[in-house]
N, C-alpha and C positions, 0 to 999 in steps of 0.2 A: 504494500500500500504506500503510495507516494505521500510524503508529508509536505510538499511544497505547493499544495492546492488547499483551498479553504476546508476547514474541518467538516462542514456539512457535506461537501463534495466527497471527502475521503470516505465518510460512512456510506454514502450512496454507492460509491464504487465498490466498497467492501461487500455490500449487500448484493450487488450485481454478480460478482465472482463467486460469492458463497452459494447463491442460488444455482448458478450454472454448474459449479463443482458438485453440488449435492445431487443434481439431476443426473450428472454423468457418472456418479460413483455408486456401485451396488456391491453387496456382498454376494457370495456364491448362492445364497438362498433368495436373493432378490431384494433383501431389506436394505434401505439406505444406511450408509456409514456416516456418522456425524462426528467430525473432529474439526475444531477451529482454533487457529492461532493467528493473531493479527500482528504482522511484522511491518516495520516502517522502512520504506525506501526513500532516500533523500530527493530523488528526481527521476525523470523518465529514463535517463541514460542507465541508471542502476537497474531499472526493471528490464530494459532492453538487453543488458548483459545477462541477467538471470534468465530471460526468455531464451536467449541463444544457448546457454548451458543446458536448459531443460530439453530443448529440441535436439541438441547434440547427443544427449544421453537417453533420448527417447522416453522422457518422463511425461506422462499424461498431465495436461494442465489446461487452464482456460486463461487466455490473455484478453483482458477487456480494454478496448479502445473506445474512448468517449467521443461520440459524434459531435457533441456541443463544444469540444475542445480540439477541433481539427483532427479528430481520430487519434489523438495522443494515447499512448499506452499509460493507463492509470492504475491498474491493479492486475495481479495474477493469482489465480486459485489453482492449487496443486492437488491432484487426486490423492485422497487419503491412503491409497494402496502403497504409496511411497514413503509413508511416515517413518519407517525403520531406518532409511538412509537419507532422509531429507536434510539433515544438518549439513552435509557436505555442500549443499546448494545454497542454503539460506543462513549459514552461521554468521555472516557479516551484517545481517539485518536485525536490528534490535526490536523488542516488543514495542508496540504502539503504547504510549503512555499519555 
């Protein structure tokens, strides 16, 4: 989640990716998996680098680009199935406070 946009927009973006990640994630029985951690990215460049890493390592994710902000990347939701090795991708992003 980028922190260089207004706080209200941050939460809106977070809701967008949370919903999209939730819909795309299922357990083997078809029940949704719900795990959420809100991390802060200082700007779009940091998110673009993360997106590139996730694509390179074939990690399922949702990259949300905001139409009202010239389609800038504003948030990324990562599928919960990767939670066991997620730290190697997001360890440099602090929790949103």
